[in-house]
N, C-alpha and C positions, 0 to 999 in steps of 0.2 A: 859701304852706305852708294846705294844705285844714284846714278844723278838722274834726276828730273827734265825730262825736255821739255822745253817751249811747248807757250800754247797748249801744255796739259790742266787740267783742270782736276783743284784738288780741292776736299770740303773739311772743315774746322771737323774734329771730333767730336766733342759736345754740341755744333748746331749742324746738319746734315744738311739745313736747308739754302745754304748761304753756298755762293759754288764763288771758285778766288780760278783767275789763271796764272800761270806763269807767262810773264811777258820777258823777264832778260834775269843774267843773268851774271855775278860778279863774286872775284875771287880777291875778298878782303882780309888781310892781316895771317895770310894759308887756310883761311874758310869760307867756304862756295858761301855766297850769300842769293836770295831769288827777289824777283821783282813780282809780287803780287797783285791784284786788277780785280776788284769786282765787280757788279753792279753798281753798286752805292757807294762805295766808297774805293777815296784815291790811291795812288802806287801807294804800298809800302815795303819796304827791304827787312826778309828773315833770314837766320841761317838756316842751315842744308839741318843743325841737328834742331833747332824748335820746328820745322816743319816735319823735321819723320816725328816725332813727339806733339805734335797737333792736330797733325793733317793726315786726312790720305786721298790716295789718289781717285782718277773716279776709274779706274781698272776695278784697285779690291774696291771700291764703295757699290761696283755693282757682284761683285760675289758677292756682300752678306746679305743674307736675309732678312727681307722687308719685315718680319714678324717679331723683333728683335723682344719687343714688349709683350709676349705671347713665350714666349721664350723663361723670361724674367720668371710670368705671373708662375709656368709650368714648374719652378724651380721652385720657388716660394712651396707650394704645393705640394710637391716630390716630397721636401723638408713638415711636413707633420701642420702646415697651416689649413686655416677651416675658416668659414665665413662664418660671421658674427662669435668668436671661440679668444680668448684672450691668448696672444702668443706666451704662453707656460712653458 
């Protein structure tokens, strides 16, 4: 796993509207932990495993296309879904 630098912006994968900033790092029991801070929350500490599982970095967020909902509907339509009919 690559180490995330201080002051890097990260986003929760399930809610990309909330932005956290890495404010500190600490090694606890051989596991790297990060201190996170958002505009609306106090400081929280999460392990590198939790960060990699639940968050994406600013760089990866910018790489993702912003039309993910449209791509989802395209996949559904390509699999045979049509409006007004049941999905049998």
